[in-house]
N, C-alpha and C positions, 0 to 999 in steps of 0.2 A: 504494500500500500504506500502511496505517496504520503510523505510526512506533511502535516498541516498544523499550523499553530492553533487552529480552532478558536479564533479570537475575533471579536468585534472591537475595532478601534475608533474612538472619537477624539480627534486631536491627539493629545498625548496620553489619553486615558485608554486603558485596555480592559475588556470584559471577556472572561472565558465564555465560550458558547456551550449552552446546556442542551440545545436541540436545534436541528436544522433539517428542513424537509423541502423536497420538490414534489409538486402534485399537478394534476391536470383535471379539467372538467370539460364535458361535452356541451356545446351550445348550438344554436341554429340562427342563421341570418340569410335572408334572400333565398329561402328554400334550400339552403345547403347546410349540412352539419359540419362542425369544426371543433377543434380542441384549443383551449386556451390554457396557459400554464401559470402556475403560482409558485412563490418561494417564501418560506417562513424561517426566520432565525430568532432565537431567544437567547439573551445573554444572562449571565449570573447576576443576581441581585446584589447590589453593594450599598453599604450605608454611606450616607452623605450628610454634611452639615452645612446649613445656609445661615449666613450672617448678613442682615440688611437693616434698614432703618426701623423696621418693625420688631427687631429682636433676632434671636437665634433659635433655630429649630433643627431637628434631625429628620431625615426622610430616607426612604429606600429608592434607589435608582435601578430600574430593571430595563435595560435596552432591548427593544424588539424591532425587527424589520419584517415587513410583509409586502408582497407585491402580488397582484393578480391581473388577469386579462392580458398576459404577455403573449403577443401573437407570433409564436414560433411554429412554423409549418414543418412537421416531421411525420412520417408514416410508421416509424418504429421508435419506441422509447429510447433505445440505445443510440439513436441518431442525435440525441441531445448532446452527445460528446462533441466538443469543438464549437458549440454554438456561442456566439457573442451577441449581446443585445444592448443597444444604446438608445436611451429615451430621446425623443425628439424635442424640438423647441417648445412644443405645447404639451408634452408628456402623454405618450400613448399608454402609459402604465399607471394604474392606480396604486399608490403607496399608502399603506395604513399608518395611522398615528395613534398610539395608545397612551393611556394614563401612565405617568411617571416613566416615559420612554423617550428615547430620541428617535426621530423619525424623519423621513424625507418629506419634501413638500408635497402635499396632497393635490391631486388634480381635480377634485370635486369642485373647487372654487375657481371662478374665472380669473381671480387675481393671483392664482398660484400656479406654478409649473413645476415639473420635476425633471428639468434638463440636468445635464451633468451626471446622470446615473448610468452606470455601465455594469452589466452582468455578464460573466463568462462561466461556462460550464465545461468540465472535462471529466471523462469517465475514469474511475479508479478501479473498481472491481464489483462484480455482482450488481446490486442495485444502489451502489454508492457512487456519488459524484463529488468532485471538488467544486465548490461554488465560491466564486470571487465576485464581490459586489462593492462598488465604490460610488461615491457621490457626495452631495451636501446634505447635512442633517441639521435639525434644530433641537436644542436642548431646552425642554419646557417651553418651546415656542418663543424663546427670547433671542438666542444668538445662533447664527449659522456657523457650522464648522464642517470640515471634511470628515467623512467616515469611510471605513474599509472593513469589509467582512471577508474572511478567508476561513472556510470551514468544510468539513466533510458532511455532505447532505445525503439523506436517505430518500430515494424515490419511492413514495408511498402508493403510487398508482393513479388511476383516473376514475372520477365519479361522473355519473349521469343522473341528473335530477330533473324532473318535469312534473308539472301539475296535471292531474287527471280528474275526471268527473266521477269515476267509480272504480272499485277494486278490479272489476272485470276488464278495465282498460289496461291493466298492468300485465304485460306478457313478456316473460324473460326471453323467449325466442325472438320477438320483434325488437326488444332492446338490444340483443346481441347483433341482430342484423344491422341496425342503425350504427352501432359501435364499429362494426367492420367497414362501414363506409368511410370512416375516418382512419381506422387502424386495420388494414386488410390482412395483416400478417398474424400468425398465431403466437403473439408475444404476451398475451394476457390470460389470466384465469378469471372467468366471469362468476360473480357471486349472486345469489338470488336477490332480487329487489326487495327492499323493505318499504312498507307503506306507512305514511304519517298522516294523521287526521288532525287538523288544526281548527280551533275555535277561539277567536279573539276579536274583541271590539264589535261583536255582533256578526262577524263574518265567519263562514265555515268553508274550508276548502281541504283538498287532499292532494298529496304529491307522493312520489316515490323516489328512492335513491338506489341506484345500482352501482356496485363497486367492481372495478376491474384491477386486479393486482398483477404486477409483472411476474413473468415466468423466470 
């Protein structure tokens, strides 16, 4: 295995990585099915102390990075090896920001972009990849700084979720057929779909989630 520091760095601060995953999900646009990719990394929580005009207080800083809707076009999951993705001027990728985390600039607001983010992937062995991710981050939304992630990421598979009107609409054979439109090779193990019934705010609906794990 390639040695990796498994660290998230923000400026001169370093946080050991406790988890790192690559995942995919199936979506549909313009009558065509596609896969979008996501990346999640979580750093070790560290104690911090803040001193300001209002006094001093202790808090925990737990850095997290997450990206989704990354448009990488591959027909086999192993083809992620060698992929490099650079966000555009207006940020094609949605970057999550969490409580007590440093985060890249979110693309949900028209006043924010996530340029200067670069993700590169290289295969290590089995379902493990080396994930390098760099860009600009914000610490508690106050100051921008450069960040860099270098970690071994586990590829957890691809999910397919869709809303349905009834349980009879959930057919594993049909789900598998749609999945093979995106991934035609025998690279995944299909698991039975699970059905979820939701009732909230006076609304009721049903959806299913099917998981496909790498062989």
